[in-house]
All heavy atoms as an XYZ file, in Angstrom:
903
protein
N     -30.624     12.117    -12.364
C     -29.227     12.285    -12.024
C     -29.149     12.965    -10.656
O     -29.773     13.978    -10.420
C     -28.545     13.141    -13.098
C     -27.089     13.300    -12.899
S     -26.228     14.361    -14.062
C     -26.898     13.935    -15.611
N     -28.351     12.376     -9.773
C     -28.271     12.870     -8.399
C     -27.080     13.792     -8.169
O     -26.869     14.251     -7.061
C     -28.203     11.684     -7.444
C     -29.443     10.802     -7.516
C     -29.268      9.550     -6.715
C     -30.457      8.626     -6.919
N     -30.235      7.312     -6.340
N     -26.297     14.049     -9.214
C     -25.132     14.930     -9.096
C     -25.561     16.391     -9.098
O     -26.575     16.754     -9.688
C     -24.165     14.674    -10.256
C     -23.543     13.284    -10.314
C     -22.804     13.088    -11.626
C     -22.625     13.071     -9.136
N     -24.759     17.239     -8.457
C     -25.007     18.674     -8.397
C     -23.727     19.420     -8.773
O     -22.624     18.898     -8.601
C     -25.420     19.112     -6.987
C     -26.660     18.440     -6.452
C     -27.915     19.022     -7.074
N     -29.104     18.391     -6.555
C     -29.791     17.447     -7.188
N     -29.374     16.990     -8.338
N     -30.879     16.932     -6.673
N     -23.873     20.657     -9.245
C     -22.718     21.490     -9.565
C     -21.932     21.741     -8.284
O     -22.500     22.058     -7.241
C     -23.161     22.821    -10.211
C     -21.979     23.752    -10.371
C     -23.817     22.570    -11.547
N     -20.626     21.577     -8.359
C     -19.764     21.777     -7.194
C     -19.401     20.501     -6.462
O     -18.504     20.511     -5.608
N     -20.076     19.389     -6.761
C     -19.751     18.124     -6.105
C     -18.352     17.663     -6.499
O     -18.006     17.676     -7.677
C     -20.743     17.025     -6.512
C     -22.080     17.142     -5.805
O     -22.168     17.884     -4.815
O     -23.038     16.477     -6.251
N     -17.540     17.211     -5.539
C     -16.235     16.644     -5.898
C     -16.436     15.230     -6.442
O     -17.095     14.410     -5.812
C     -15.477     16.623     -4.575
C     -16.547     16.565     -3.540
C     -17.739     17.289     -4.100
N     -15.891     14.957     -7.628
C     -16.062     13.650     -8.262
C     -14.713     13.094     -8.705
O     -13.725     13.819     -8.796
C     -17.019     13.727     -9.476
C     -18.424     14.075     -9.051
C     -16.505     14.693    -10.516
N     -14.702     11.786     -8.980
C     -13.536     11.110     -9.543
C     -13.967     10.415    -10.821
O     -15.037      9.795    -10.874
C     -12.977     10.091     -8.552
C     -11.746      9.366     -9.079
C     -11.118      8.451     -8.061
O     -11.185      8.753     -6.858
O     -10.560      7.431     -8.480
N     -13.134     10.509    -11.852
C     -13.411      9.837    -13.115
C     -13.056      8.365    -12.938
O     -11.953      8.030    -12.501
C     -12.593     10.466    -14.266
C     -12.869      9.756    -15.572
C     -12.908     11.944    -14.386
N     -14.004      7.467    -13.264
C     -13.780      6.039    -13.055
C     -13.569      5.282    -14.360
O     -13.162      4.128    -14.336
C     -14.947      5.404    -12.263
C     -16.277      5.609    -12.979
C     -14.982      5.954    -10.862
C     -17.425      4.823    -12.385
N     -13.839      5.910    -15.529
C     -13.620      5.271    -16.820
C     -13.079      6.282    -17.806
O     -13.354      7.461    -17.709
C     -14.946      4.726    -17.373
C     -15.396      3.466    -16.718
C     -16.623      2.918    -17.424
N     -17.436      2.191    -16.473
C     -18.475      2.694    -15.836
N     -18.870      3.911    -16.062
N     -19.144      1.970    -14.983
N     -12.326      5.787    -18.783
C     -11.854      6.650    -19.854
C     -10.382      7.004    -19.710
O      -9.677      6.512    -18.835
N      -9.935      7.880    -20.608
C      -8.531      8.257    -20.664
C      -8.077      9.011    -19.418
O      -6.908      8.937    -19.030
C      -8.276      9.120    -21.898
N      -8.984      9.734    -18.770
C      -8.638     10.530    -17.582
C      -8.981      9.814    -16.283
O      -9.187     10.459    -15.247
C      -9.356     11.879    -17.645
C      -8.844     12.746    -18.764
O      -7.633     12.708    -19.023
O      -9.659     13.463    -19.384
N      -9.039      8.480    -16.310
C      -9.428      7.717    -15.128
C      -8.503      8.034    -13.955
O      -7.277      8.097    -14.105
C      -9.380      6.225    -15.425
C      -9.792      5.372    -14.237
C      -9.921      3.934    -14.583
N      -8.662      3.430    -15.116
C      -8.600      2.346    -15.881
N      -9.689      1.702    -16.219
N      -7.418      1.934    -16.324
N      -9.106      8.249    -12.781
C      -8.343      8.542    -11.577
C      -8.254     10.020    -11.247
O      -7.943     10.371    -10.118
N      -8.533     10.898    -12.214
C      -8.478     12.334    -11.938
C      -9.682     12.761    -11.112
O     -10.784     12.222    -11.256
C      -8.438     13.136    -13.237
C      -7.171     12.995    -14.075
C      -7.273     13.864    -15.322
C      -5.959     13.411    -13.272
N      -9.475     13.747    -10.235
C     -10.539     14.256     -9.380
C     -10.702     15.746     -9.598
O      -9.750     16.436     -9.944
C     -10.210     13.996     -7.906
C     -10.077     12.544     -7.559
C      -9.693     12.340     -6.105
O      -9.435     13.290     -5.374
N      -9.650     11.087     -5.682
N     -11.923     16.234     -9.379
C     -12.193     17.655     -9.487
C     -13.659     17.937     -9.254
O     -14.488     17.021     -9.249
N     -14.008     19.207     -9.074
C     -15.415     19.566     -8.886
C     -16.153     19.646    -10.223
O     -15.553     19.889    -11.268
C     -15.339     20.949     -8.228
C     -14.044     21.503     -8.714
C     -13.110     20.342     -8.879
N     -17.461     19.445    -10.157
C     -18.303     19.562    -11.350
C     -18.532     21.041    -11.630
O     -18.938     21.800    -10.746
C     -19.644     18.836    -11.148
C     -19.415     17.338    -11.030
C     -20.600     19.146    -12.288
C     -20.665     16.536    -10.782
N     -18.259     21.475    -12.865
C     -18.458     22.868    -13.265
C     -19.828     23.098    -13.874
O     -20.420     24.156    -13.690
C     -17.375     23.281    -14.269
C     -15.928     23.205    -13.781
C     -14.975     23.552    -14.909
C     -15.723     24.135    -12.603
N     -20.325     22.128    -14.651
C     -21.616     22.276    -15.317
C     -22.218     20.903    -15.562
O     -21.497     19.905    -15.660
C     -21.452     23.009    -16.644
N     -23.552     20.865    -15.671
C     -24.280     19.619    -15.917
C     -25.263     19.849    -17.055
O     -25.982     20.843    -17.069
C     -25.043     19.161    -14.660
C     -24.077     18.875    -13.518
C     -25.888     17.931    -14.973
C     -24.757     18.504    -12.215
N     -25.298     18.920    -18.021
C     -26.302     18.927    -19.088
C     -27.185     17.704    -18.865
O     -26.833     16.594    -19.255
C     -25.642     18.885    -20.464
C     -26.641     19.031    -21.596
O     -27.865     19.083    -21.317
O     -26.203     19.101    -22.758
N     -28.320     17.896    -18.205
C     -29.177     16.786    -17.822
C     -29.858     16.132    -19.025
O     -30.125     14.936    -18.999
C     -30.212     17.247    -16.804
C     -29.550     17.676    -15.507
C     -30.538     17.983    -14.405
N     -29.880     18.618    -13.274
C     -29.134     17.984    -12.393
N     -28.911     16.704    -12.502
N     -28.579     18.645    -11.397
N     -30.120     16.881    -20.087
C     -30.780     16.300    -21.252
C     -29.864     15.325    -21.990
O     -30.323     14.342    -22.562
C     -31.256     17.393    -22.207
O     -30.148     18.126    -22.697
N     -28.556     15.566    -21.979
C     -27.596     14.686    -22.649
C     -26.860     13.777    -21.675
O     -26.018     12.983    -22.082
C     -26.567     15.518    -23.415
C     -27.170     16.286    -24.566
C     -26.103     17.062    -25.297
C     -26.711     17.879    -26.417
N     -25.691     18.703    -27.081
N     -27.143     13.896    -20.367
C     -26.507     13.095    -19.318
C     -24.987     13.267    -19.333
O     -24.235     12.299    -19.285
C     -26.897     11.621    -19.448
C     -26.679     10.871    -18.159
O     -26.822     11.428    -17.077
N     -26.319      9.615    -18.261
N     -24.542     14.530    -19.417
C     -23.119     14.848    -19.472
C     -22.762     15.815    -18.352
O     -23.598     16.594    -17.899
C     -22.753     15.508    -20.812
C     -23.110     14.698    -22.021
C     -21.952     13.901    -22.472
C     -22.283     13.202    -23.781
N     -21.191     12.376    -24.217
N     -21.497     15.757    -17.918
C     -20.985     16.691    -16.920
C     -19.645     17.237    -17.393
O     -18.929     16.587    -18.155
C     -20.820     16.033    -15.529
C     -22.146     15.591    -14.963
C     -19.848     14.884    -15.567
N     -19.319     18.448    -16.937
C     -18.013     19.035    -17.192
C     -17.292     19.110    -15.858
O     -17.785     19.726    -14.911
C     -18.134     20.431    -17.826
C     -18.805     20.328    -19.195
C     -16.760     21.079    -17.951
C     -19.053     21.666    -19.861
N     -16.130     18.437    -15.793
C     -15.343     18.380    -14.561
C     -14.070     19.190    -14.763
O     -13.437     19.112    -15.816
C     -14.994     16.914    -14.206
C     -14.197     16.846    -12.918
C     -16.252     16.081    -14.090
N     -13.705     19.970    -13.756
C     -12.530     20.840    -13.844
C     -11.253     20.023    -14.058
O     -10.945     19.111    -13.299
C     -12.410     21.645    -12.558
C     -11.297     22.668    -12.567
C     -11.261     23.465    -11.284
O     -12.311     23.996    -10.872
O     -10.174     23.548    -10.687
N     -10.531     20.335    -15.139
C      -9.257     19.700    -15.426
C      -9.346     18.337    -16.092
O      -8.340     17.665    -16.247
N     -10.545     17.912    -16.499
C     -10.735     16.592    -17.098
C     -11.205     16.737    -18.539
O     -12.010     17.619    -18.845
C     -11.764     15.777    -16.280
C     -12.103     14.467    -16.955
C     -11.239     15.532    -14.885
N     -10.713     15.874    -19.434
C     -11.078     15.851    -20.850
C     -10.786     17.193    -21.513
O     -11.633     17.768    -22.181
C     -12.549     15.454    -21.018
C     -12.876     15.021    -22.426
O     -12.001     14.642    -23.192
N     -14.150     15.085    -22.772
N      -9.560     17.675    -21.328
C      -9.185     18.974    -21.885
C      -8.789     18.839    -23.350
O      -8.124     17.877    -23.741
C      -8.034     19.584    -21.096
C      -8.458     20.018    -19.718
C      -7.483     20.981    -19.094
O      -6.303     20.936    -19.363
N      -7.999     21.857    -18.267
N      -9.224     19.809    -24.154
C      -8.889     19.873    -25.568
C      -8.393     21.278    -25.878
O      -8.582     22.210    -25.095
C     -10.096     19.531    -26.471
C     -10.558     18.116    -26.235
C     -11.226     20.517    -26.256
N      -7.744     21.425    -27.035
C      -7.297     22.738    -27.481
C      -8.293     23.295    -28.479
O      -8.643     22.629    -29.450
C      -5.910     22.667    -28.139
C      -4.804     22.435    -27.156
C      -4.130     21.233    -27.125
C      -4.445     23.418    -26.267
C      -3.113     21.013    -26.228
C      -3.429     23.210    -25.361
C      -2.755     22.004    -25.335
N      -8.751     24.510    -28.248
C      -9.624     25.212    -29.183
C      -8.762     26.266    -29.870
O      -8.184     27.121    -29.209
C     -10.786     25.864    -28.446
C     -11.725     26.635    -29.338
C     -12.898     27.161    -28.540
C     -13.771     28.079    -29.340
N     -14.357     27.451    -30.504
N      -8.700     26.190    -31.190
C      -7.900     27.134    -31.957
C      -8.747     28.357    -32.262
O      -9.843     28.232    -32.797
C      -7.414     26.486    -33.263
C      -6.487     25.350    -33.022
N      -6.928     24.096    -32.659
C      -5.138     25.272    -33.057
C      -5.886     23.294    -32.505
N      -4.785     23.990    -32.733
N      -8.250     29.548    -31.884
C      -9.004     30.782    -32.089
C      -8.209     31.740    -32.966
O      -6.982     31.828    -32.872
C      -9.367     31.461    -30.747
C     -10.350     30.615    -29.965
C      -8.142     31.719    -29.911
N      -8.916     32.439    -33.825
C      -8.294     33.432    -34.690
C      -8.042     34.706    -33.900
O      -8.757     35.001    -32.942
C      -9.223     33.775    -35.846
C      -9.574     32.628    -36.724
C     -10.395     33.153    -37.842
N      -9.573     33.117    -39.042
C     -10.051     32.952    -40.241
N     -11.346     32.862    -40.420
N      -9.255     32.895    -41.272
N      -7.099     35.486    -34.311
C      -6.912     36.790    -33.677
C      -8.147     37.671    -33.899
O      -8.709     37.684    -34.987
C      -5.699     37.370    -34.391
C      -4.971     36.193    -34.931
C      -6.022     35.175    -35.248
N      -8.573     38.346    -32.855
C      -9.731     39.245    -32.935
C      -9.488     40.410    -31.979
O      -8.467     40.467    -31.296
C     -11.009     38.500    -32.542
O     -10.941     38.074    -31.204
N     -10.436     41.330    -31.927
C     -10.294     42.451    -30.992
C     -10.330     41.946    -29.553
O      -9.614     42.451    -28.692
C     -11.399     43.476    -31.221
C     -11.176     44.336    -32.444
C     -12.193     45.464    -32.525
O     -13.213     45.430    -31.865
N     -11.889     46.460    -33.330
N     -11.166     40.963    -29.309
C     -11.279     40.414    -27.961
C     -10.016     39.629    -27.585
O      -9.554     39.676    -26.454
C     -12.502     39.515    -27.882
C     -12.851     39.067    -26.497
C     -14.156     38.299    -26.503
C     -14.574     37.933    -25.104
N     -15.818     37.183    -25.096
N      -9.452     38.887    -28.543
C      -8.256     38.086    -28.318
C      -7.250     38.406    -29.423
O      -7.173     37.690    -30.422
C      -8.622     36.597    -28.315
C      -7.480     35.726    -27.882
O      -6.409     36.219    -27.550
N      -7.707     34.427    -27.893
N      -6.473     39.483    -29.291
C      -5.606     39.921    -30.382
C      -4.463     38.947    -30.695
O      -3.973     38.912    -31.816
C      -5.044     41.254    -29.890
C      -5.235     41.260    -28.433
C      -6.402     40.382    -28.136
N      -4.061     38.133    -29.731
C      -2.973     37.193    -29.965
C      -3.435     35.967    -30.757
O      -2.700     35.425    -31.553
C      -2.377     36.762    -28.622
C      -1.191     35.831    -28.726
C       0.021     36.500    -29.341
O       0.195     37.700    -29.209
N       0.837     35.722    -30.016
N      -4.683     35.520    -30.508
C      -5.134     34.274    -31.116
C      -4.448     33.097    -30.447
O      -3.954     33.195    -29.332
N      -4.396     31.956    -31.119
C      -3.658     30.808    -30.611
C      -4.551     29.671    -30.181
O      -5.655     29.494    -30.698
N      -4.063     28.903    -29.220
C      -4.775     27.719    -28.742
C      -5.219     27.936    -27.303
O      -4.411     28.240    -26.433
C      -3.868     26.495    -28.805
C      -3.398     26.206    -30.196
C      -2.422     25.060    -30.327
N      -1.985     24.403    -29.136
C      -1.428     23.195    -29.110
N      -1.257     22.543    -30.221
N      -1.036     22.658    -27.989
N      -6.497     27.752    -27.049
C      -7.038     27.839    -25.699
C      -7.380     26.436    -25.221
O      -7.964     25.648    -25.965
C      -8.301     28.705    -25.673
C      -8.142     30.171    -26.054
C      -9.495     30.866    -26.031
C      -7.182     30.860    -25.113
N      -7.037     26.106    -23.992
C      -7.362     24.814    -23.416
C      -8.698     24.928    -22.692
O      -8.915     25.858    -21.916
C      -6.270     24.399    -22.433
O      -6.571     23.154    -21.875
N      -9.598     23.981    -22.969
C     -10.903     24.000    -22.302
C     -11.363     22.584    -22.033
O     -10.918     21.641    -22.688
C     -11.933     24.765    -23.128
C     -12.271     24.124    -24.468
C     -13.284     24.926    -25.239
C     -14.668     24.554    -24.808
N     -15.714     25.125    -25.629
N     -12.239     22.441    -21.032
C     -12.783     21.141    -20.676
C     -13.989     20.835    -21.551
O     -14.795     21.710    -21.828
C     -13.223     21.108    -19.203
C     -12.094     21.215    -18.223
C     -11.875     22.613    -17.710
O     -12.590     23.528    -18.146
O     -10.969     22.805    -16.890
N     -14.121     19.579    -21.949
C     -15.263     19.126    -22.727
C     -16.097     18.186    -21.861
O     -15.601     17.597    -20.900
C     -14.790     18.407    -23.989
C     -14.067     19.320    -24.969
S     -15.096     20.657    -25.581
C     -16.187     19.772    -26.659
N     -17.371     18.021    -22.195
C     -18.247     17.168    -21.385
C     -17.858     15.688    -21.464
O     -17.347     15.216    -22.474
C     -19.630     17.373    -21.999
C     -19.525     18.564    -22.861
C     -18.107     18.712    -23.251
N     -18.106     14.980    -20.363
C     -17.978     13.525    -20.343
C     -19.279     12.955    -19.800
O     -20.081     13.672    -19.182
C     -16.781     13.055    -19.487
C     -16.925     13.498    -18.037
C     -15.478     13.522    -20.066
C     -15.861     12.911    -17.123
N     -19.503     11.690    -20.030
C     -20.728     11.048    -19.575
C     -20.796     11.038    -18.048
O     -19.795     10.801    -17.365
C     -20.799      9.621    -20.099
O     -21.918      8.953    -19.577
N     -21.989     11.271    -17.523
C     -22.171     11.264    -16.072
C     -21.968      9.862    -15.494
O     -21.651      9.718    -14.319
C     -23.555     11.782    -15.718
N     -22.099      8.838    -16.332
C     -21.883      7.464    -15.870
C     -20.414      7.185    -15.628
O     -20.070      6.207    -14.960
C     -22.432      6.483    -16.897
N     -19.521      8.029    -16.130
C     -18.087      7.811    -15.985
C     -17.496      8.505    -14.764
O     -16.284      8.506    -14.599
C     -17.349      8.287    -17.240
C     -17.660      7.432    -18.439
O     -18.192      6.337    -18.312
N     -17.346      7.923    -19.607
N     -18.318      9.118    -13.933
C     -17.828      9.770    -12.719
C     -18.591      9.255    -11.503
O     -19.738      8.820    -11.610
C     -17.950     11.314    -12.786
C     -17.144     11.875    -13.919
C     -19.387     11.756    -12.891
N     -17.919      9.282    -10.347
C     -18.555      8.945     -9.075
C     -18.199     10.023     -8.067
O     -17.080     10.543     -8.056
C     -18.089      7.585     -8.551
C     -18.636      6.410     -9.306
S     -18.134      4.839     -8.585
C     -19.327      4.686     -7.276
N     -19.152     10.333     -7.220
C     -18.941     11.354     -6.195
C     -17.952     10.832     -5.152
O     -17.873      9.626     -4.913
C     -20.280     11.763     -5.547
C     -20.131     13.060     -4.776
C     -20.810     10.668     -4.664
C     -21.424     13.759     -4.498
N     -17.193     11.739     -4.558
C     -16.251     11.376     -3.500
C     -16.931     11.531     -2.144
O     -17.530     12.560     -1.845
C     -15.006     12.257     -3.561
C     -14.106     12.048     -4.764
C     -13.001     13.095     -4.789
C     -13.516     10.666     -4.758
N     -16.816     10.503     -1.326
C     -17.385     10.529      0.012
C     -16.634     11.561      0.848
O     -15.402     11.566      0.866
C     -17.277      9.148      0.650
S     -17.834      9.101      2.357
N     -17.325     12.441      1.569
C     -16.632     13.462      2.357
C     -15.843     12.899      3.541
O     -14.885     13.522      3.989
C     -17.758     14.382      2.830
C     -19.011     13.627      2.667
C     -18.778     12.603      1.604
N     -16.201     11.723      4.044
C     -15.488     11.148      5.186
C     -14.277     10.325      4.757
O     -13.183     10.498      5.281
C     -16.424     10.251      6.007
C     -17.380     11.011      6.874
C     -18.218     10.070      7.720
O     -18.232      8.871      7.512
N     -18.934     10.636      8.680
N     -14.461      9.427      3.782
C     -13.398      8.504      3.405
C     -12.622      8.952      2.178
O     -11.577      8.385      1.878
C     -13.985      7.114      3.130
O     -14.902      7.211      2.027
C     -14.694      6.567      4.344
N     -13.122      9.925      1.436
C     -12.505     10.432      0.204
C     -12.358      9.328     -0.845
O     -11.424      9.310     -1.612
C     -11.150     11.091      0.494
C     -10.797     12.107     -0.570
O     -11.671     12.698     -1.195
N      -9.518     12.314     -0.797
N     -13.311      8.378     -0.857
C     -13.356      7.305     -1.836
C     -14.570      7.501     -2.732
O     -15.566      8.090     -2.317
C     -13.473      5.948     -1.140
C     -12.279      5.559     -0.320
C     -12.477      4.234      0.381
O     -13.545      3.608      0.195
O     -11.574      3.828      1.117
N     -14.543      6.987     -3.965
C     -15.723      7.067     -4.830
C     -16.889      6.305     -4.211
O     -16.707      5.246     -3.595
C     -15.271      6.402     -6.127
C     -13.792      6.453     -6.099
C     -13.391      6.408     -4.659
N     -18.083      6.857     -4.357
C     -19.261      6.268     -3.739
C     -20.488      6.498     -4.599
O     -20.555      7.463     -5.358
C     -19.488      6.892     -2.358
O     -20.706      6.472     -1.809
N     -21.453      5.587     -4.456
C     -22.753      5.825     -5.059
C     -23.507      6.814     -4.178
O     -23.171      7.007     -3.006
C     -23.548      4.521     -5.165
C     -22.999      3.565     -6.185
C     -23.874      2.345     -6.281
C     -23.346      1.403     -7.333
N     -24.198      0.209     -7.460
N     -24.558      7.414     -4.737
C     -25.359      8.388     -4.004
C     -26.718      7.786     -3.697
O     -27.354      7.207     -4.574
C     -25.551      9.682     -4.814
C     -24.206     10.285     -5.178
C     -26.401     10.679     -4.044
C     -24.302     11.446     -6.140
N     -27.142      7.901     -2.445
C     -28.464      7.453     -2.049
C     -29.294      8.638     -1.586
O     -28.765      9.716     -1.319
N     -30.597      8.415     -1.486
C     -31.515      9.451     -1.001
C     -32.323      8.861      0.145
O     -32.812      7.727      0.052
C     -32.435      9.939     -2.130
C     -31.604     10.665     -3.185
C     -33.528     10.834     -1.592
C     -32.384     11.160     -4.363
N     -32.433      9.617      1.234
C     -33.182      9.147      2.391
C     -33.924     10.301      3.042
O     -33.613     11.470      2.807
C     -32.250      8.480      3.396
C     -31.238      9.426      4.006
C     -30.286      8.714      4.928
N     -29.202      9.613      5.340
C     -28.036      9.203      5.782
N     -27.779      7.904      5.885
N     -27.105     10.072      6.139
N     -34.895      9.944      3.870
C     -35.651     10.923      4.647
C     -35.178     10.868      6.089
O     -34.994      9.790      6.651
C     -37.152     10.622      4.593
C     -37.752     10.910      3.246
C     -37.917      9.900      2.313
C     -38.135     12.197      2.892
C     -38.459     10.158      1.068
C     -38.679     12.466      1.648
C     -38.838     11.442      0.747
O     -39.370     11.698     -0.488
N     -34.969     12.036      6.685
C     -34.557     12.117      8.088
C     -35.777     12.045      8.991
O     -36.915     11.989      8.534
C     -33.779     13.411      8.321
C     -32.518     13.589      7.472
C     -31.881     14.932      7.761
C     -31.541     12.458      7.716
N     -35.541     12.069     10.290
C     -36.621     11.964     11.272
C     -37.689     13.045     11.109
O     -38.868     12.788     11.286
C     -36.047     12.040     12.697
C     -35.095     10.923     13.048
C     -35.774      9.573     13.154
O     -36.929      9.526     13.611
O     -35.146      8.580     12.763
N     -37.265     14.267     10.769
C     -38.223     15.370     10.650
C     -38.858     15.454      9.262
O     -39.642     16.349      8.996
C     -37.548     16.704     10.994
C     -36.411     17.037     10.053
O     -36.007     16.157      9.269
O     -35.932     18.187     10.109
N     -38.538     14.533      8.349
C     -39.125     14.535      7.015
C     -38.300     15.270      5.974
O     -38.738     15.457      4.846
N     -37.083     15.686      6.331
C     -36.197     16.353      5.382
C     -35.581     15.309      4.460
O     -35.135     14.254      4.905
C     -35.079     17.107      6.126
O     -35.679     18.027      7.028
C     -34.188     17.856      5.161
N     -35.536     15.605      3.164
C     -34.945     14.694      2.184
C     -33.492     15.089      1.955
O     -33.197     16.261      1.754
C     -35.733     14.813      0.876
C     -35.450     13.767     -0.148
C     -36.405     13.980     -1.321
C     -36.240     12.940     -2.365
N     -37.160     13.160     -3.493
N     -32.572     14.098      1.997
C     -31.158     14.399      1.832
C     -30.465     13.366      0.954
O     -30.924     12.231      0.826
C     -30.447     14.495      3.174
C     -30.133     13.173      3.817
C     -29.177     13.278      4.992
O     -28.730     14.387      5.320
O     -28.881     12.232      5.587
N     -29.332     13.779      0.365
C     -28.456     12.859     -0.360
C     -27.402     12.354      0.619
O     -26.988     13.084      1.516
C     -27.735     13.568     -1.514
C     -28.639     14.103     -2.572
C     -27.853     14.700     -3.729
N     -26.855     15.662     -3.289
C     -25.706     15.906     -3.915
N     -25.392     15.268     -5.007
N     -24.860     16.802     -3.451
N     -26.959     11.096      0.432
C     -25.909     10.565      1.295
C     -24.997      9.642      0.497
O     -25.389      9.106     -0.542
C     -26.488      9.835      2.511
C     -27.164      8.518      2.206
C     -26.491      7.314      2.361
C     -28.476      8.478      1.761
C     -27.099      6.111      2.083
C     -29.096      7.280      1.480
C     -28.406      6.094      1.644
O     -29.020      4.900      1.361
N     -23.760      9.494      0.950
C     -22.796      8.599      0.328
C     -23.042      7.196      0.857
O     -23.062      6.976      2.063
C     -21.377      9.048      0.641
N     -23.206      6.233     -0.041
C     -23.524      4.876      0.378
C     -22.331      4.155      1.003
O     -22.510      3.191      1.731
C     -24.059      4.075     -0.799
C     -25.446      4.519     -1.205
C     -26.093      3.528     -2.123
C     -27.541      3.898     -2.356
N     -28.246      2.890     -3.146
N     -21.109      4.620      0.761
C     -19.926      3.982      1.336
C     -19.918      4.137      2.844
O     -19.721      3.167      3.583
C     -18.642      4.590      0.726
C     -17.420      4.182      1.515
C     -18.491      4.168     -0.710
N     -20.148      5.339      3.339
C     -20.035      5.582      4.771
C     -21.339      6.073      5.412
O     -21.423      6.138      6.623
C     -18.953      6.623      5.033
O     -19.337      7.859      4.472
N     -22.308      6.459      4.606
C     -23.542      7.006      5.153
C     -23.460      8.484      5.463
O     -24.376      9.042      6.071
N     -22.383      9.161      5.046
C     -22.211     10.582      5.324
C     -23.176     11.408      4.488
O     -23.428     11.106      3.324
C     -20.775     11.005      5.032
N     -23.691     12.465      5.072
C     -24.634     13.340      4.388
C     -23.929     14.177      3.323
O     -22.814     14.653      3.523
C     -25.313     14.269      5.388
O     -26.137     15.188      4.719
N     -24.607     14.365      2.178
C     -24.102     15.211      1.095
C     -24.934     16.472      0.941
O     -24.750     17.216     -0.010
C     -24.107     14.426     -0.223
C     -23.214     13.194     -0.260
C     -23.466     12.404     -1.525
C     -21.763     13.585     -0.143
N     -25.845     16.711      1.878
C     -26.669     17.923      1.834
C     -28.136     17.591      1.630
O     -28.494     16.522      1.139
N     -28.980     18.535      1.984
C     -30.421     18.323      1.866
C     -30.899     18.650      0.460
O     -30.306     19.457     -0.248
C     -31.192     19.190      2.880
O     -30.907     20.553      2.618
C     -30.801     18.850      4.298
N     -31.995     18.010      0.074
C     -32.604     18.230     -1.232
C     -33.870     19.063     -1.091
O     -34.103     19.980     -1.858
C     -32.944     16.886     -1.905
C     -31.681     16.089     -2.155
C     -33.688     17.113     -3.211
C     -31.936     14.702     -2.679
N     -34.707     18.698     -0.100
C     -35.952     19.425      0.091
C     -36.192     19.649      1.579
O     -35.672     18.902      2.418
C     -37.127     18.649     -0.522
O     -37.368     17.466      0.196
N     -36.980     20.670      1.919
C     -37.249     20.953      3.338
C     -38.124     19.869      3.967
O     -38.640     18.985      3.278
C     -37.963     22.304      3.295
C     -38.541     22.392      1.937
C     -37.619     21.639      1.034
N     -38.295     19.972      5.266
C     -39.075     18.989      6.015
C     -40.525     18.966      5.548
O     -41.126     20.010      5.293
C     -39.016     19.313      7.506
N     -41.066     17.746      5.419
C     -42.471     17.552      5.058
C     -43.080     16.604      6.081
O     -42.514     15.547      6.376
C     -42.585     16.967      3.657
C     -42.088     17.946      2.604
C     -42.021     17.349      1.231
N     -43.294     16.817      0.786
C     -43.448     16.172     -0.370
N     -42.417     16.009     -1.167
N     -44.625     15.700     -0.718
N     -44.219     16.972      6.616
C     -44.851     16.189      7.671
C     -45.193     14.779      7.200
O     -45.167     13.824      7.984
C     -46.115     16.902      8.154
N     -45.499     14.611      5.927
C     -45.877     13.309      5.389
C     -44.771     12.268      5.573
O     -45.035     11.096      5.793
C     -46.210     13.429      3.918
C     -46.507     12.107      3.250
C     -46.626     12.248      1.751
N     -47.762     13.077      1.410
C     -48.062     13.423      0.165
N     -47.299     13.050     -0.824
N     -49.111     14.169     -0.081
N     -43.503     12.707      5.494
C     -42.378     11.775      5.558
C     -41.681     11.762      6.922
O     -40.676     11.086      7.076
C     -41.364     12.121      4.462
C     -41.942     11.953      3.089
C     -42.269     13.061      2.316
C     -42.186     10.694      2.569
C     -42.814     12.912      1.073
C     -42.731     10.537      1.313
C     -43.050     11.643      0.556
O     -43.589     11.505     -0.686
N     -42.208     12.478      7.882
C     -41.605     12.501      9.222
C     -41.852     11.166      9.932
O     -42.922     10.571      9.775
C     -42.171     13.643     10.035
N     -40.857     10.686     10.661
C     -40.983      9.455     11.420
C     -41.568      9.795     12.773
O     -40.966     10.488     13.577
C     -39.618      8.790     11.623
C     -38.936      8.450     10.356
N     -39.377      7.447      9.516
C     -37.852      8.974      9.757
C     -38.586      7.367      8.474
N     -37.643      8.297      8.591
N     -42.757      9.311     13.055
C     -43.403      9.571     14.344
C     -43.629      8.258     15.075
O     -43.517      7.178     14.499
C     -44.750     10.297     14.141
O     -45.589      9.465     13.314
C     -44.563     11.640     13.474
N     -43.965      8.346     16.349
C     -44.139      7.158     17.188
C     -45.304      6.309     16.705
O     -45.270      5.089     16.733
C     -44.340      7.575     18.647
N     -46.426      6.937     16.264
C     -47.594      6.152     15.861
C     -47.429      5.468     14.510
O     -48.088      4.491     14.209
C     -48.873      7.004     15.854
C     -48.841      8.171     14.879
C     -48.463      9.470     15.535
O     -48.166      9.490     16.731
O     -48.477     10.484     14.838
N     -46.513      5.976     13.649
C     -46.317      5.347     12.351
C     -45.356      4.167     12.433
O     -45.269      3.363     11.538
C     -45.785      6.358     11.324
O     -44.488      6.777     11.686
N     -44.631      4.047     13.537
C     -43.644      2.969     13.665
C     -44.236      1.711     14.241
O     -45.254      1.470     14.592
C     -42.514      3.422     14.571
């Protein structure tokens, strides 16, 4: 999964289709993400010392990571995520719609640097 916490995403399938928000949490073992303001449910809580009023709390529930797409920082459209190596060997994520960078993944490595003799 190429998504990261904090990435702005748009829901592309389901009841909340079209809603946008940042990723709050990721469960990689279940391939689920929690997006702010998406798939909200009411949790009924009893009165306690911590919550003396009790009542209904609204909270976000996980949705499948396949149902969201990252938003391109340049065009603000949903995009797939690609991975590429830069000239100095740095690995980065990029939006396939426009080619805009989404941040680096790993530091520069000489093995993946583009040099004159390797071209």
